[in-house]
C-alpha positions in Angstrom: 16.1 -5.7 -2.1 14.9 -2.4 -3.6 14.2 -2.2 -7.3 17.0 -0.4 -9.2 14.8 2.5 -10.4 14.1 3.5 -6.8 17.8 3.9 -5.9 18.1 7.5 -7.2 16.7 10.4 -5.2 14.2 11.1 -8.0 11.8 9.2 -5.8 11.0 10.4 -2.3 11.0 7.8 0.5 8.0 7.6 2.8 7.9 5.3 5.8 4.4 3.8 6.0 3.0 1.7 8.7 1.1 -1.3 7.3 -2.0 -2.9 8.9 0.2 -5.8 10.0 2.1 -3.4 12.2 5.4 -3.4 10.2 6.9 -0.3 8.8 7.7 -0.3 5.0 9.3 2.1 2.7 7.1 3.5 -0.1 8.5 5.4 -3.1 6.8 8.2 -4.8 7.6 11.0 -7.2 8.5 14.4 -5.7 6.1 17.3 -5.9 7.0 20.2 -8.3 8.3 23.5 -7.0 5.8 26.2 -5.9 4.4 28.6 -8.5 6.1 32.0 -8.7 5.0 35.4 -10.0 6.1 36.1 -13.6 7.4 39.6 -12.7 8.8 39.6 -9.2 9.4 35.9 -8.4 7.3 35.9 -5.2 5.5 32.6 -4.3 1.9 32.6 -5.5 -0.8 31.7 -3.0 -3.8 29.8 -4.1 -1.9 27.7 -6.6 -1.6 24.0 -5.6 1.7 22.3 -5.7 0.7 19.0 -7.4 1.9 16.8 -10.2 0.3 17.2 -13.6 -1.9 14.1 -13.5 -3.5 15.4 -10.3 -3.9 18.9 -11.7 -5.8 17.5 -14.7 -8.5 16.1 -12.4 -8.9 19.3 -10.4 -11.6 21.8 -11.2 -10.4 24.9 -13.0 -11.3 27.1 -10.0 -9.0 25.1 -7.7 -6.0 25.4 -10.1 -5.5 29.1 -9.8 -7.2 32.2 -8.2 -10.3 33.6 -10.0 -8.9 37.0 -11.0 -7.2 38.6 -14.0 -3.7 37.1 -14.3 -4.5 34.6 -11.6 -1.8 31.9 -11.3 0.6 34.1 -13.3 1.1 37.3 -11.4 0.9 38.1 -7.7 -1.8 40.5 -6.5 0.6 43.4 -6.2 2.0 43.1 -9.7 -1.5 42.5 -11.1 -2.8 45.7 -9.4 0.2 47.7 -10.7 -0.3 46.3 -14.3 -4.0 47.2 -14.3 -3.4 50.7 -12.9 -0.7 51.4 -15.5 -2.9 50.1 -18.4 -5.8 52.4 -17.2 -3.5 55.4 -16.9 -1.9 55.0 -20.4 
């Protein structure tokens, strides 16, 4: 019988083949949603979709792109923002 805490869909169900040859259900937390641009809501590339405990152990360079506003704005919005600030 499954433990009560795993009955909700908070946990994702993964079928895993064990060394003995039987297939068992493993339960794990779901991944968070993908990172989005703060201005235009497009999906950000280069930002991993991991849980906080895994992000803590990642190097800073793997968490977001190495550019101004990396991990916050998409390249298009960043380019536009920098151009506007230079022109003003």
